[in-house]
gemmi code that builds the backbone of each chain (N, CA, C; Angstrom):
import gemmi

chains = {
    "A": [
        ("UNK", (31.313, 109.710, 156.531), (31.465, 108.322, 156.140), (32.898, 108.080, 155.679)),
        ("UNK", (33.407, 107.097, 156.326), (34.789, 106.848, 155.908), (34.881, 106.392, 154.447)),
        ("UNK", (35.933, 106.806, 153.896), (36.143, 106.438, 152.490), (36.532, 104.955, 152.397)),
        ("UNK", (35.773, 104.276, 151.667), (36.077, 102.839, 151.499), (36.751, 102.621, 150.148)),
        ("UNK", (37.833, 102.039, 150.286), (38.565, 101.759, 149.040), (37.918, 100.607, 148.278)),
        ("UNK", (37.907, 100.759, 147.059), (37.445, 99.650, 146.213), (38.370, 98.449, 146.440)),
        ("UNK", (37.769, 97.293, 146.643), (38.664, 96.140, 146.785), (39.519, 95.926, 145.530)),
        ("UNK", (40.685, 95.642, 145.833), (41.591, 95.396, 144.699), (41.586, 93.898, 144.401)),
        ("UNK", (41.265, 93.609, 143.232), (41.256, 92.189, 142.858), (42.572, 91.837, 142.166)),
        ("UNK", (43.209, 90.978, 142.822), (44.459, 90.517, 142.192), (44.117, 89.357, 141.256)),
        ("UNK", (44.454, 89.516, 140.059), (44.110, 88.425, 139.137), (44.760, 87.113, 139.545)),
        ("UNK", (43.941, 86.074, 139.438), (44.477, 84.750, 139.764), (45.567, 84.376, 138.765)),
        ("UNK", (46.564, 83.819, 139.326), (47.585, 83.387, 138.344), (47.036, 82.287, 137.454)),
        ("UNK", (47.302, 82.416, 136.201), (46.862, 81.355, 135.271), (47.963, 80.302, 135.174)),
        ("UNK", (47.524, 79.087, 135.023), (48.553, 78.038, 134.909), (49.524, 78.370, 133.786)),
        ("UNK", (50.781, 78.197, 134.081), (51.812, 78.531, 133.096), (51.626, 77.789, 131.791)),
        ("UNK", (51.720, 78.562, 130.743), (51.609, 77.928, 129.433), (52.911, 77.196, 129.129)),
        ("UNK", (52.782, 76.136, 128.380), (53.990, 75.406, 128.007), (54.813, 76.284, 127.074)),
        ("UNK", (56.060, 76.394, 127.421), (56.909, 77.244, 126.596), (57.872, 76.435, 125.736)),
        ("UNK", (57.848, 75.123, 125.919), (58.752, 74.308, 125.103), (58.239, 74.237, 123.669)),
        ("UNK", (59.140, 74.202, 122.758), (58.746, 74.168, 121.356), (58.278, 72.758, 120.987)),
        ("UNK", (57.705, 72.674, 119.810), (57.250, 71.372, 119.304), (58.400, 70.375, 119.254)),
        ("UNK", (59.568, 70.880, 118.845), (60.727, 69.997, 118.729), (61.107, 69.392, 120.070)),
        ("UNK", (60.974, 70.250, 121.128), (61.336, 69.750, 122.455), (60.387, 68.637, 122.887)),
        ("UNK", (59.153, 68.748, 122.441), (58.148, 67.786, 122.886), (58.144, 66.507, 122.051)),
        ("UNK", (58.728, 66.592, 120.869), (58.737, 65.421, 119.989), (59.545, 64.298, 120.620)),
        ("UNK", (59.103, 63.060, 120.438), (59.848, 61.948, 121.034), (61.240, 61.811, 120.415)),
        ("UNK", (62.149, 61.372, 121.223), (63.500, 61.140, 120.714), (63.820, 59.643, 120.783)),
        ("UNK", (64.795, 59.268, 120.018), (65.141, 57.847, 119.886), (66.650, 57.645, 120.023)),
        ("UNK", (66.998, 56.526, 120.630), (68.391, 56.101, 120.631), (68.620, 55.276, 119.365)),
        ("UNK", (69.688, 55.577, 118.665), (70.114, 54.703, 117.568), (71.147, 53.747, 118.165)),
        ("UNK", (70.823, 52.461, 118.104), (71.642, 51.443, 118.764), (72.220, 50.479, 117.734)),
        ("UNK", (73.482, 50.171, 117.894), (74.091, 49.118, 117.067), (74.289, 47.891, 117.944)),
        ("UNK", (73.840, 46.750, 117.446), (73.889, 45.494, 118.202), (75.016, 44.609, 117.691)),
        ("UNK", (75.536, 43.821, 118.597), (76.657, 42.948, 118.229), (76.202, 41.769, 117.369)),
        ("UNK", (77.080, 41.340, 116.494), (76.897, 40.081, 115.773), (78.292, 39.539, 115.504)),
        ("UNK", (78.406, 38.262, 115.224), (79.760, 37.713, 115.039), (80.313, 37.886, 113.628)),
        ("UNK", (79.516, 38.420, 112.726), (79.927, 38.366, 111.318), (80.548, 39.666, 110.804)),
        ("UNK", (80.112, 40.806, 111.299), (80.702, 42.057, 110.817), (82.091, 42.245, 111.431)),
        ("UNK", (83.060, 42.460, 110.589), (84.446, 42.623, 111.057), (84.574, 43.901, 111.881)),
        ("UNK", (85.435, 43.860, 112.892), (85.615, 45.034, 113.753), (86.120, 46.243, 112.953)),
        ("UNK", (87.037, 45.997, 112.043), (87.550, 47.118, 111.231), (86.441, 47.685, 110.339)),
        ("UNK", (85.539, 46.805, 109.920), (84.437, 47.259, 109.066), (83.458, 48.125, 109.862)),
        ("UNK", (83.150, 47.685, 111.072), (82.214, 48.443, 111.916), (82.783, 49.841, 112.216)),
        ("UNK", (84.068, 49.879, 112.549), (84.727, 51.172, 112.791), (84.646, 52.047, 111.544)),
        ("UNK", (84.943, 51.443, 110.425), (84.906, 52.155, 109.137), (83.511, 52.741, 108.879)),
        ("UNK", (82.493, 51.955, 109.129), (81.117, 52.418, 108.868), (80.745, 53.571, 109.810)),
        ("UNK", (81.097, 53.457, 111.084), (80.801, 54.554, 112.018), (81.477, 55.852, 111.574)),
        ("UNK", (82.696, 55.736, 111.109), (83.411, 56.936, 110.638), (82.708, 57.538, 109.430)),
        ("UNK", (82.243, 56.680, 108.536), (81.588, 57.161, 107.312), (80.219, 57.767, 107.609)),
        ("UNK", (79.430, 57.060, 108.391), (78.035, 57.480, 108.597), (77.943, 58.708, 109.508)),
        ("UNK", (78.747, 58.728, 110.576), (78.629, 59.823, 111.540), (79.734, 60.873, 111.394)),
        ("UNK", (80.715, 60.591, 110.562), (81.824, 61.534, 110.408), (82.707, 61.584, 111.647)),
        ("UNK", (82.703, 60.525, 112.429), (83.516, 60.499, 113.649), (84.982, 60.257, 113.320)),
        ("UNK", (85.842, 60.669, 114.259), (87.249, 60.304, 114.108), (87.422, 58.838, 114.520)),
        ("UNK", (88.604, 58.311, 114.238), (88.834, 56.888, 114.499), (88.655, 56.534, 115.973)),
        ("UNK", (89.146, 57.414, 116.854), (89.096, 57.126, 118.289), (87.655, 56.931, 118.764)),
        ("UNK", (86.796, 57.829, 118.343), (85.383, 57.746, 118.771), (84.700, 56.530, 118.139)),
        ("UNK", (84.994, 56.304, 116.869), (84.376, 55.167, 116.177), (84.812, 53.848, 116.821)),
        ("UNK", (86.083, 53.756, 117.173), (86.587, 52.518, 117.796), (86.005, 52.317, 119.187)),
        ("UNK", (85.798, 53.404, 119.901), (85.207, 53.307, 121.247), (83.812, 52.665, 121.160)),
        ("UNK", (83.030, 53.119, 120.205), (81.679, 52.555, 120.049), (81.736, 51.129, 119.503)),
        ("UNK", (82.672, 50.885, 118.593), (82.807, 49.527, 118.048), (83.133, 48.539, 119.178)),
        ("UNK", (84.062, 48.940, 120.046), (84.451, 48.061, 121.152), (83.296, 47.866, 122.131)),
        ("UNK", (82.509, 48.900, 122.309), (81.341, 48.786, 123.187), (80.344, 47.771, 122.613)),
        ("UNK", (80.139, 47.829, 121.309), (79.269, 46.848, 120.644), (79.825, 45.444, 120.864)),
        ("UNK", (81.113, 45.322, 120.651), (81.766, 44.008, 120.715), (81.751, 43.435, 122.140)),
        ("UNK", (82.012, 44.292, 123.118), (82.182, 43.801, 124.498), (80.886, 43.784, 125.296)),
        ("UNK", (79.995, 44.752, 125.024), (78.773, 44.838, 125.832), (77.522, 44.383, 125.079)),
        ("UNK", (77.697, 44.085, 123.802), (76.566, 43.587, 123.030), (75.804, 44.652, 122.280)),
        ("UNK", (76.010, 45.902, 122.675), (75.350, 46.998, 121.959), (76.015, 48.316, 122.335)),
        ("UNK", (75.755, 49.322, 121.520), (76.228, 50.663, 121.846), (75.182, 51.669, 121.381)),
        ("UNK", (74.881, 52.616, 122.253), (74.008, 53.724, 121.853), (74.881, 54.712, 121.088)),
        ("UNK", (74.542, 54.906, 119.831), (75.399, 55.723, 118.972), (75.021, 57.196, 119.045)),
        ("UNK", (73.745, 57.490, 118.912), (73.271, 58.879, 118.992), (71.848, 58.890, 119.536)),
        ("UNK", (71.430, 60.062, 119.977), (70.029, 60.273, 120.373), (69.479, 61.361, 119.469)),
        ("UNK", (68.416, 61.052, 118.762), (67.911, 61.979, 117.740), (66.384, 61.951, 117.692)),
        ("UNK", (65.817, 62.922, 116.990), (64.395, 62.892, 116.694), (64.106, 61.746, 115.736)),
        ("UNK", (62.822, 61.450, 115.557), (62.438, 60.265, 114.783), (63.033, 60.245, 113.373)),
        ("UNK", (62.934, 61.387, 112.706), (63.339, 61.415, 111.303), (64.837, 61.165, 111.149)),
        ("UNK", (65.608, 61.827, 111.986), (67.065, 61.697, 111.915), (67.500, 60.282, 112.352)),
        ("UNK", (66.860, 59.784, 113.383), (67.185, 58.432, 113.865), (66.908, 57.407, 112.766)),
        ("UNK", (65.774, 57.586, 112.098), (65.400, 56.682, 111.008), (66.434, 56.746, 109.882)),
        ("UNK", (66.867, 57.948, 109.592), (67.886, 58.139, 108.558), (69.155, 57.354, 108.897)),
        ("UNK", (69.610, 57.468, 110.143), (70.833, 56.766, 110.547), (70.653, 55.243, 110.497)),
        ("UNK", (69.477, 54.769, 110.912), (69.237, 53.321, 110.858), (69.287, 52.835, 109.402)),
        ("UNK", (68.704, 53.610, 108.499), (68.757, 53.245, 107.073), (70.209, 53.164, 106.595)),
        ("UNK", (70.987, 54.142, 106.995), (72.392, 54.172, 106.579), (73.148, 52.941, 107.107)),
        ("UNK", (72.991, 52.697, 108.399), (73.731, 51.592, 109.033), (73.273, 50.242, 108.502)),
        ("UNK", (71.986, 50.094, 108.310), (71.467, 48.825, 107.772), (71.901, 48.644, 106.316)),
        ("UNK", (72.075, 49.755, 105.611), (72.585, 49.691, 104.234), (73.967, 49.062, 104.191)),
        ("UNK", (74.712, 49.249, 105.277), (76.034, 48.631, 105.407), (75.943, 47.254, 106.067)),
        ("UNK", (74.736, 46.799, 106.317), (74.457, 45.485, 106.922), (74.854, 45.399, 108.400)),
        ("UNK", (74.867, 46.532, 109.090), (75.032, 46.464, 110.538), (73.655, 46.303, 111.161)),
        ("UNK", (73.614, 45.657, 112.330), (72.332, 45.461, 113.014), (72.053, 46.699, 113.862)),
        ("UNK", (71.325, 47.641, 113.276), (71.019, 48.897, 113.967), (69.518, 49.066, 114.090)),
        ("UNK", (69.103, 49.606, 115.222), (67.682, 49.879, 115.439), (67.526, 51.235, 116.103)),
        ("UNK", (66.294, 51.718, 116.099), (65.978, 52.953, 116.845), (65.011, 52.576, 117.961)),
        ("UNK", (65.326, 53.002, 119.165), (64.506, 52.666, 120.327), (64.102, 53.948, 121.040)),
        ("UNK", (62.832, 54.017, 121.511), (62.376, 55.232, 122.196), (63.298, 55.579, 123.366)),
        ("UNK", (63.619, 56.875, 123.450), (64.562, 57.312, 124.508), (63.842, 57.576, 125.829)),
        ("UNK", (62.523, 57.732, 125.775), (61.806, 58.035, 127.032), (60.681, 57.041, 127.238)),
    ],
    "B": [
        ("UNK", (96.920, 41.210, 98.063), (96.370, 42.538, 97.765), (97.128, 43.559, 98.591)),
        ("UNK", (97.666, 44.581, 97.943), (98.392, 45.617, 98.686), (98.136, 46.975, 98.045)),
        ("UNK", (98.242, 47.976, 98.902), (98.020, 49.344, 98.420), (99.298, 49.860, 97.786)),
        ("UNK", (99.201, 50.241, 96.517), (100.370, 50.785, 95.839), (100.484, 52.270, 96.092)),
        ("UNK", (99.335, 52.932, 96.042), (99.368, 54.384, 96.101), (97.995, 54.931, 96.489)),
        ("UNK", (97.996, 55.923, 97.321), (96.768, 56.664, 97.590), (97.086, 58.123, 97.338)),
        ("UNK", (96.608, 58.601, 96.223), (96.897, 59.986, 95.866), (95.606, 60.625, 95.375)),
        ("UNK", (95.279, 61.767, 95.927), (94.055, 62.462, 95.525), (92.853, 61.582, 95.795)),
        ("UNK", (91.953, 61.493, 94.837), (90.729, 60.726, 95.078), (90.877, 59.227, 94.835)),
        ("UNK", (92.018, 58.787, 94.361), (92.147, 57.388, 93.940), (93.034, 56.545, 94.854)),
        ("UNK", (92.596, 55.294, 95.001), (93.381, 54.269, 95.705), (93.765, 53.232, 94.653)),
        ("UNK", (95.041, 52.953, 94.567), (95.521, 51.994, 93.569), (96.050, 50.758, 94.295)),
        ("UNK", (95.430, 49.637, 94.027), (95.818, 48.382, 94.680), (96.445, 47.428, 93.665)),
        ("UNK", (97.367, 46.608, 94.170), (97.923, 45.511, 93.355), (97.392, 44.204, 93.907)),
        ("UNK", (96.923, 43.337, 93.019), (96.404, 42.037, 93.437), (97.190, 40.929, 92.755)),
        ("UNK", (97.441, 39.881, 93.487), (98.073, 38.700, 92.915), (97.122, 38.114, 91.865)),
        ("UNK", (97.682, 37.342, 90.915), (96.809, 36.776, 89.870), (95.578, 36.046, 90.421)),
        ("UNK", (95.789, 35.224, 91.457), (94.648, 34.487, 92.018), (93.658, 35.418, 92.700)),
        ("UNK", (94.181, 36.438, 93.378), (93.305, 37.375, 94.085), (92.371, 38.095, 93.105)),
        ("UNK", (92.942, 38.514, 91.989), (92.135, 39.226, 90.998), (91.001, 38.362, 90.475)),
        ("UNK", (91.317, 37.108, 90.207), (90.283, 36.204, 89.692), (89.221, 35.925, 90.760)),
        ("UNK", (89.682, 35.751, 91.993), (88.729, 35.485, 93.074), (87.812, 36.688, 93.324)),
        ("UNK", (88.376, 37.872, 93.265), (87.558, 39.064, 93.491), (86.506, 39.214, 92.396)),
        ("UNK", (86.903, 38.953, 91.180), (85.942, 39.018, 90.063), (84.815, 38.009, 90.258)),
        ("UNK", (85.199, 36.805, 90.613), (84.205, 35.747, 90.822), (83.258, 36.117, 91.965)),
        ("UNK", (83.840, 36.654, 93.031), (83.065, 36.995, 94.215), (82.035, 38.087, 93.908)),
        ("UNK", (82.479, 39.127, 93.239), (81.575, 40.257, 92.947), (80.423, 39.812, 92.049)),
        ("UNK", (80.706, 38.852, 91.174), (79.645, 38.345, 90.288), (78.566, 37.596, 91.069)),
        ("UNK", (78.898, 37.156, 92.264), (77.924, 36.418, 93.089), (76.841, 37.327, 93.670)),
        ("UNK", (77.104, 38.636, 93.681), (76.154, 39.557, 94.307), (74.930, 39.800, 93.431)),
        ("UNK", (73.727, 39.786, 93.959), (73.366, 39.440, 95.332), (73.260, 37.917, 95.482)),
        ("UNK", (73.806, 37.453, 96.552), (73.902, 36.011, 96.767), (72.537, 35.376, 97.017)),
        ("UNK", (71.742, 36.061, 97.808), (70.410, 35.553, 98.171), (69.436, 36.722, 98.202)),
        ("UNK", (68.172, 36.399, 98.332), (67.202, 37.466, 98.614), (67.549, 38.027, 99.987)),
        ("UNK", (67.385, 39.322, 100.139), (67.800, 39.952, 101.395), (66.951, 39.462, 102.564)),
        ("UNK", (67.600, 39.328, 103.696), (66.889, 38.978, 104.916), (66.165, 40.231, 105.423)),
        ("UNK", (64.895, 40.064, 105.773), (64.135, 41.216, 106.286), (64.725, 41.676, 107.617)),
        ("UNK", (64.756, 42.975, 107.821), (65.356, 43.511, 109.052), (64.311, 44.236, 109.893)),
        ("UNK", (64.632, 44.365, 111.172), (63.775, 45.071, 112.123), (64.294, 46.493, 112.297)),
        ("UNK", (63.392, 47.424, 112.482), (63.835, 48.792, 112.746), (63.874, 49.080, 114.244)),
        ("UNK", (63.197, 48.239, 115.029), (63.207, 48.417, 116.473), (63.074, 47.055, 117.141)),
        ("UNK", (63.564, 46.975, 118.365), (63.399, 45.727, 119.126), (62.369, 45.894, 120.228)),
        ("UNK", (61.812, 47.095, 120.338), (60.847, 47.317, 121.418), (59.479, 47.794, 120.922)),
        ("UNK", (59.460, 48.546, 119.854), (58.201, 49.136, 119.406), (57.409, 48.206, 118.504)),
        ("UNK", (56.114, 48.159, 118.714), (55.255, 47.329, 117.848), (54.028, 48.123, 117.413)),
        ("UNK", (54.121, 49.435, 117.482), (52.976, 50.271, 117.123), (52.927, 50.484, 115.608)),
        ("UNK", (51.868, 51.167, 115.184), (51.660, 51.349, 113.744), (52.813, 52.117, 113.104)),
        ("UNK", (53.336, 53.100, 113.838), (54.449, 53.887, 113.287), (55.673, 53.009, 113.044)),
        ("UNK", (55.941, 52.129, 113.991), (57.108, 51.237, 113.856), (56.934, 50.300, 112.668)),
        ("UNK", (55.718, 49.810, 112.504), (55.433, 48.906, 111.373), (55.657, 49.634, 110.049)),
        ("UNK", (55.170, 50.875, 109.982), (55.336, 51.662, 108.756), (56.811, 51.964, 108.514)),
        ("UNK", (57.512, 52.307, 109.571), (58.949, 52.603, 109.434), (59.713, 51.371, 108.969)),
        ("UNK", (59.335, 50.228, 109.497), (60.033, 48.990, 109.144), (59.792, 48.622, 107.674)),
        ("UNK", (58.562, 48.824, 107.235), (58.253, 48.542, 105.827), (59.083, 49.450, 104.921)),
        ("UNK", (59.132, 50.713, 105.295), (59.905, 51.688, 104.520), (61.390, 51.313, 104.496)),
        ("UNK", (61.889, 50.901, 105.640), (63.302, 50.511, 105.729), (63.602, 49.352, 104.786)),
        ("UNK", (62.770, 48.333, 104.812), (63.020, 47.164, 103.962), (62.865, 47.489, 102.481)),
        ("UNK", (61.926, 48.368, 102.156), (61.793, 48.811, 100.757), (63.035, 49.584, 100.325)),
        ("UNK", (63.492, 50.436, 101.205), (64.665, 51.254, 100.910), (65.914, 50.381, 100.727)),
        ("UNK", (66.046, 49.368, 101.575), (67.206, 48.476, 101.468), (67.153, 47.646, 100.184)),
        ("UNK", (65.944, 47.257, 99.790), (65.802, 46.501, 98.532), (66.245, 47.351, 97.345)),
        ("UNK", (65.863, 48.621, 97.362), (66.282, 49.532, 96.278), (67.793, 49.742, 96.305)),
        ("UNK", (68.311, 49.845, 97.513), (69.751, 50.037, 97.678), (70.524, 48.849, 97.083)),
        ("UNK", (70.024, 47.643, 97.311), (70.680, 46.447, 96.757), (70.593, 46.414, 95.232)),
        ("UNK", (69.457, 46.857, 94.717), (69.330, 46.908, 93.251), (70.367, 47.857, 92.662)),
        ("UNK", (70.538, 48.974, 93.346), (71.524, 49.952, 92.878), (72.941, 49.382, 92.988)),
        ("UNK", (73.208, 48.687, 94.081), (74.526, 48.059, 94.238), (74.770, 47.030, 93.128)),
        ("UNK", (73.716, 46.287, 92.790), (73.836, 45.277, 91.733), (74.190, 45.944, 90.401)),
        ("UNK", (73.514, 47.053, 90.139), (73.773, 47.782, 88.896), (75.233, 48.264, 88.858)),
        ("UNK", (75.688, 48.775, 89.995), (77.042, 49.320, 90.057), (78.106, 48.224, 90.084)),
        ("UNK", (77.752, 47.078, 90.676), (78.727, 45.988, 90.807), (79.215, 45.527, 89.438)),
        ("UNK", (78.283, 45.430, 88.505), (78.642, 44.970, 87.163), (79.651, 45.890, 86.507)),
        ("UNK", (79.456, 47.174, 86.735), (80.340, 48.158, 86.090), (81.672, 48.299, 86.823)),
        ("UNK", (81.607, 48.120, 88.124), (82.749, 48.477, 88.967), (84.040, 47.797, 88.545)),
        ("UNK", (84.027, 46.474, 88.551), (85.274, 45.777, 88.276), (85.631, 45.807, 86.804)),
        ("UNK", (84.604, 45.836, 85.948), (84.887, 45.908, 84.513), (85.705, 47.162, 84.213)),
        ("UNK", (85.367, 48.228, 84.913), (86.049, 49.492, 84.654), (87.287, 49.678, 85.512)),
        ("UNK", (87.315, 49.039, 86.657), (88.341, 49.382, 87.648), (89.407, 48.319, 87.881)),
        ("UNK", (89.112, 47.090, 87.480), (90.085, 46.011, 87.716), (90.709, 45.611, 86.384)),
        ("UNK", (91.983, 45.844, 86.263), (92.666, 45.574, 84.996), (93.746, 44.511, 85.176)),
        ("UNK", (93.787, 43.631, 84.198), (94.805, 42.578, 84.231), (96.104, 43.117, 83.668)),
        ("UNK", (97.177, 42.887, 84.409), (98.507, 43.270, 83.917), (99.404, 42.039, 83.941)),
        ("UNK", (100.592, 42.165, 83.426), (101.426, 40.964, 83.248), (101.783, 40.283, 84.571)),
        ("UNK", (101.905, 41.060, 85.651), (102.303, 40.451, 86.920), (101.138, 40.317, 87.900)),
        ("UNK", (99.934, 40.525, 87.435), (98.777, 40.400, 88.328), (97.656, 41.331, 87.902)),
        ("UNK", (97.018, 41.967, 88.895), (95.889, 42.843, 88.594), (96.072, 44.185, 89.275)),
        ("UNK", (95.510, 45.206, 88.688), (95.515, 46.531, 89.291), (94.070, 46.958, 89.498)),
        ("UNK", (93.787, 47.397, 90.720), (92.441, 47.878, 91.047), (92.550, 49.338, 91.451)),
        ("UNK", (91.851, 50.206, 90.740), (91.886, 51.638, 91.059), (90.480, 52.061, 91.466)),
        ("UNK", (90.366, 52.508, 92.695), (89.043, 52.877, 93.221), (89.041, 54.309, 93.724)),
        ("UNK", (87.948, 55.006, 93.434), (87.752, 56.302, 94.092), (86.893, 56.063, 95.336)),
        ("UNK", (86.566, 57.133, 96.028), (85.811, 57.003, 97.291), (84.488, 56.246, 97.091)),
        ("UNK", (83.763, 56.632, 96.031), (82.468, 55.988, 95.774), (82.620, 54.524, 95.401)),
        ("UNK", (83.619, 54.234, 94.585), (83.852, 52.858, 94.160), (84.225, 51.968, 95.331)),
        ("UNK", (85.028, 52.519, 96.241), (85.434, 51.737, 97.412), (84.233, 51.455, 98.312)),
        ("UNK", (83.353, 52.455, 98.431), (82.163, 52.270, 99.258), (81.268, 51.182, 98.670)),
        ("UNK", (81.121, 51.195, 97.358), (80.300, 50.172, 96.693), (80.917, 48.793, 96.885)),
        ("UNK", (82.223, 48.696, 96.669), (82.893, 47.401, 96.804), (82.727, 46.848, 98.224)),
        ("UNK", (82.951, 47.691, 99.214), (82.848, 47.228, 100.601), (81.425, 46.804, 100.946)),
        ("UNK", (80.453, 47.554, 100.469), (79.067, 47.213, 100.794), (78.642, 45.910, 100.146)),
        ("UNK", (79.037, 45.687, 98.922), (78.588, 44.436, 98.298), (79.366, 43.232, 98.842)),
        ("UNK", (80.641, 43.450, 99.200), (81.390, 42.358, 99.838), (80.750, 41.990, 101.171)),
        ("UNK", (80.406, 43.013, 101.942), (79.822, 42.718, 103.255), (78.421, 42.135, 103.130)),
        ("UNK", (77.710, 42.514, 102.093), (76.386, 41.925, 101.853), (76.540, 40.425, 101.594)),
        ("UNK", (77.517, 40.074, 100.772), (77.767, 38.652, 100.494), (78.144, 37.925, 101.781)),
        ("UNK", (78.997, 38.567, 102.570), (79.451, 37.939, 103.820), (78.276, 37.716, 104.785)),
        ("UNK", (77.478, 38.759, 104.988), (76.393, 38.662, 105.969), (75.290, 37.709, 105.483)),
        ("UNK", (74.954, 37.773, 104.202), (73.906, 36.879, 103.693), (74.373, 35.413, 103.698)),
        ("UNK", (75.676, 35.196, 103.482), (76.208, 33.830, 103.594), (76.050, 33.331, 105.023)),
        ("UNK", (76.335, 34.217, 105.955), (76.220, 33.869, 107.383), (74.768, 33.529, 107.738)),
        ("UNK", (73.842, 34.309, 107.223), (72.411, 33.995, 107.442), (72.094, 32.614, 106.865)),
        ("UNK", (72.579, 32.376, 105.649), (72.279, 31.104, 104.976), (72.860, 29.912, 105.742)),
        ("UNK", (73.952, 30.153, 106.451), (74.594, 29.076, 107.228), (73.935, 28.862, 108.586)),
        ("UNK", (72.931, 29.656, 108.887), (72.229, 29.491, 110.163), (72.726, 30.398, 111.264)),
        ("UNK", (73.429, 31.469, 110.873), (73.887, 32.492, 111.828), (74.702, 31.871, 112.967)),
        ("UNK", (75.681, 31.072, 112.581), (76.516, 30.409, 113.584), (77.382, 31.427, 114.322)),
        ("UNK", (77.573, 31.171, 115.611), (78.390, 32.067, 116.433), (79.869, 31.934, 116.054)),
        ("UNK", (80.275, 30.715, 115.808), (81.664, 30.457, 115.422), (81.766, 30.444, 113.895)),
        ("UNK", (82.427, 31.452, 113.371), (82.468, 31.584, 111.911), (83.362, 30.543, 111.243)),
        ("UNK", (84.233, 29.916, 112.022), (85.082, 28.880, 111.437), (84.368, 27.529, 111.363)),
        ("UNK", (83.287, 27.418, 112.096), (82.562, 26.141, 112.144), (81.611, 26.018, 110.957)),
        ("UNK", (81.286, 24.781, 110.668), (80.291, 24.494, 109.630), (79.094, 23.824, 110.292)),
        ("UNK", (77.936, 23.909, 109.684), (76.802, 23.161, 110.239), (77.121, 21.670, 110.223)),
        ("UNK", (76.513, 20.888, 111.104), (76.744, 19.444, 111.079), (76.303, 18.871, 109.724)),
        ("UNK", (77.104, 17.975, 109.205), (76.862, 17.390, 107.885), (76.560, 18.466, 106.837)),
        ("UNK", (77.544, 19.290, 106.573), (77.303, 20.420, 105.656), (76.982, 19.978, 104.232)),
        ("UNK", (76.072, 20.682, 103.618), (75.732, 20.406, 102.221), (76.740, 21.132, 101.332)),
        ("UNK", (76.657, 20.877, 100.045), (77.538, 21.597, 99.106), (77.273, 23.090, 99.181)),
        ("UNK", (76.001, 23.429, 99.360), (75.636, 24.846, 99.447), (76.217, 25.484, 100.710)),
        ("UNK", (76.220, 24.712, 101.805), (76.826, 25.220, 103.044), (78.315, 25.515, 102.825)),
        ("UNK", (78.973, 24.589, 102.166), (80.409, 24.771, 101.916), (80.649, 25.994, 101.046)),
        ("UNK", (79.777, 26.168, 100.082), (79.907, 27.313, 99.182), (79.706, 28.618, 99.951)),
        ("UNK", (78.659, 28.658, 100.786), (78.399, 29.867, 101.570), (79.544, 30.163, 102.541)),
        ("UNK", (80.062, 29.095, 103.126), (81.162, 29.273, 104.079), (82.386, 29.850, 103.370)),
        ("UNK", (82.669, 29.328, 102.205), (83.804, 29.800, 101.415), (83.604, 31.269, 101.022)),
        ("UNK", (82.422, 31.607, 100.543), (82.153, 32.984, 100.113), (82.222, 33.958, 101.293)),
        ("UNK", (81.711, 33.522, 102.440), (81.743, 34.380, 103.631), (83.189, 34.712, 104.015)),
        ("UNK", (84.033, 33.689, 104.007), (85.438, 33.900, 104.395), (86.168, 34.748, 103.352)),
        ("UNK", (85.865, 34.473, 102.101), (86.541, 35.197, 101.020), (86.154, 36.684, 101.039)),
        ("UNK", (84.879, 36.953, 101.222), (84.419, 38.352, 101.285), (85.097, 39.059, 102.459)),
        ("UNK", (85.202, 38.375, 103.590), (85.862, 38.956, 104.757), (87.323, 39.272, 104.477)),
        ("UNK", (87.970, 38.383, 103.741), (89.384, 38.601, 103.397), (89.550, 39.908, 102.608)),
        ("UNK", (88.730, 40.077, 101.583), (88.868, 41.275, 100.746), (88.419, 42.541, 101.483)),
        ("UNK", (87.416, 42.407, 102.328), (87.013, 43.565, 103.147), (88.159, 44.015, 104.036)),
        ("UNK", (88.725, 43.042, 104.729), (89.798, 43.342, 105.679), (90.969, 43.991, 104.963)),
        ("UNK", (91.328, 43.442, 103.837), (92.448, 43.990, 103.061), (92.147, 45.408, 102.604)),
        ("UNK", (90.972, 45.620, 102.071), (90.622, 46.935, 101.540), (90.611, 47.985, 102.643)),
        ("UNK", (89.997, 47.669, 103.763), (89.896, 48.666, 104.834), (91.242, 48.870, 105.510)),
        ("UNK", (91.903, 47.804, 105.830), (93.173, 47.928, 106.539), (94.202, 48.683, 105.714)),
        ("UNK", (94.218, 48.415, 104.422), (95.165, 49.116, 103.563), (94.737, 50.573, 103.395)),
        ("UNK", (93.461, 50.744, 103.265), (92.911, 52.096, 103.103), (93.227, 52.955, 104.319)),
        ("UNK", (93.118, 52.347, 105.523), (93.314, 53.102, 106.743), (94.759, 53.065, 107.225)),
        ("UNK", (95.632, 52.547, 106.403), (97.046, 52.553, 106.754), (97.450, 51.427, 107.675)),
        ("UNK", (96.594, 50.429, 107.806), (96.917, 49.324, 108.714), (97.843, 48.316, 108.102)),
    ],
}
model = gemmi.Model(1)
for chain_id, residues in chains.items():
    chain = gemmi.Chain(chain_id)
    for i, (resn, *xyz) in enumerate(residues, 1):
        res = gemmi.Residue()
        res.name, res.seqid = resn, gemmi.SeqId(i, " ")
        for name, pos in zip(("N", "CA", "C"), xyz):
            atom = gemmi.Atom()
            atom.name, atom.element = name, gemmi.Element(name[0])
            atom.pos, atom.b_iso = gemmi.Position(*pos), 0.0
            res.add_atom(atom)
        chain.add_residue(res)
    model.add_chain(chain)
structure = gemmi.Structure()
structure.add_model(model)
structure.setup_entities()
């Protein structure tokens, strides 16, 4: 009798487990500053430098974007950090909001 | 208003006699009105957004109370009358407080005026209160501009 090999069962591949961390899966938000006619341009630049620690060049770039395009996306952050920045910017009376990034 | 010296943590400004009096009067106006409620998002209307917005407005109300407390002390301690005008000495924190309360007066005046696009314009048939708000808005802007521009070397 010929020797019959035991069938080899190859285990079915299991669907890949998600490897992204909780942080990766958490929703992110754009912090946006909106234009208004009342906040002075020098003031807006000043606030961006204070709140984000940006240099003048970067702060002015975003200020001009607010002024010319009506809004500027300042940063993309998780909910808690985005909320923190909105509190800071609104404390300076800038019109800032957080909007879902996805 | 001009910057005399920026050395270490302090900024020393010189103000003309009228400027000093106007700044004192202006700071005493804070808070000009009850704060306008703000939105935390322009797209979200879910429960989380509502909770975040409530928290934001509560936080801003507390922030204004703190500014009010500091405003009273700020100029009393920092603005001194001298024979040729006034001297204002501010550290980093004092300057931040001054700028925030000036801008609060400016923005709340603008709200009270109906959020006009043209800041030089007045509402049709302006009331005495409109004139007052318009004056305060312009005055706050003047001192903001001077403080920041001088601070930043402009």
